[in-house]
C-alpha positions in Angstrom: 9.9 -1.1 -6.9 10.5 -2.7 -3.5 13.0 -2.6 -0.6 13.7 -4.7 2.2 13.2 -3.5 5.5 13.5 -3.9 9.1 10.3 -4.2 10.9 11.9 -1.8 13.5 11.7 0.6 10.7 8.2 0.1 9.4 5.8 2.6 9.8 1.7 2.5 9.8 0.4 3.4 6.6 3.4 1.9 4.2 2.5 -0.5 1.8 3.8 -4.5 1.6 5.5 -5.2 -1.5 5.7 -9.0 -1.3 3.7 -11.7 0.9 5.2 -12.0 4.3 5.9 -15.5 5.0 6.8 -17.8 8.4 9.9 -19.9 8.5 7.5 -22.6 7.8 6.7 -20.5 4.3 3.1 -20.0 5.4 1.7 -16.5 4.3 1.2 -14.1 7.1 0.2 -11.5 5.2 -0.4 -10.9 1.1 1.6 -8.3 -0.8 0.2 -5.1 -1.5 -1.5 -4.5 2.0 -1.5 -1.0 3.9 0.4 -2.1 7.1 -1.6 -1.1 10.3 -0.8 -1.9 13.9 -2.0 -5.5 13.9 0.5 -6.2 11.3 3.6 -4.9 13.1 2.4 -7.3 16.2 1.8 -10.3 13.7 5.5 -10.0 12.5 6.9 -9.3 15.8 4.8 -12.5 17.4 6.3 -14.7 14.4 9.9 -13.3 14.7 9.8 -11.7 10.7 13.1 -9.4 10.6 12.6 -7.7 7.5 9.9 -7.2 4.8 9.5 -6.0 1.4 7.9 -2.4 1.2 7.0 -0.6 -1.7 9.0 2.2 -2.3 8.2 6.1 -2.9 4.6 6.0 -1.9 4.9 7.2 1.9 7.0 10.3 3.3 9.0 9.6 6.7 5.8 10.2 8.8 3.6 7.5 7.0 1.5 9.5 4.9 1.3 9.1 0.9 3.3 11.7 -1.2 1.1 14.1 -2.7 2.5 13.6 -6.4 1.9 9.8 -6.2 -1.7 10.6 -5.0 -1.9 12.9 -8.0 -0.8 10.8 -10.5 -2.7 7.7 -9.0 -6.1 10.3 -9.1 -5.1 10.9 -13.0 -4.9 7.3 -13.7 -8.1 6.4 -12.2 -10.1 9.1 -13.3 -9.3 7.5 -16.9 -11.9 5.0 -16.0 -14.6 7.2 -14.5 -17.0 9.3 -16.7 -16.8 12.1 -13.8 -14.6 14.1 -11.5 -14.8 14.4 -7.8 -16.8 17.6 -6.8 -17.1 17.2 -3.4 -15.6 15.1 -0.1 -17.6 12.5 -0.4 -16.7 11.8 -3.9 -13.0 12.0 -3.0 -13.6 9.5 -0.7 -15.1 7.1 -3.1 -12.0 8.1 -5.5 -9.5 7.6 -2.6 -11.3 3.8 -2.2 -10.9 3.1 -5.7 -7.5 4.2 -6.0 -6.4 2.0 -2.9 -8.3 -0.8 -4.3 -6.7 -0.5 -7.7 -3.4 -0.5 -5.7 -4.1 -3.6 -4.0 -4.9 -5.5 -7.3 -2.1 -4.1 -9.1 -4.3 -3.1 -11.5 -2.0 0.0 -12.6 0.7 -2.5 -14.1 -2.2 -4.2 -16.3 -4.0 -1.2 -17.5 -0.7 0.7 -18.2 
């Protein structure tokens, strides 16, 4: 689920819920990306006032909710034959989780 958010309320680490287009209908950012400082500058440069943000994935400080992370890891573990046993393997799971989210694979697999 997405909500419309003014760019002054955006935090680094939030996820776009829809592509951001300029007044000429050109895509500036695809949907489902994690917002970085460069995106905030881009929105201000092009005069973007509001964007669609995925709700429930981040806290006020820009960090992802633990419950969302745990649910994603449960979903992801269905497709792997191993459980992460150390920090390196957890990082691999995190990379895969973010990629699955970017590609909207969760919705297709449910």
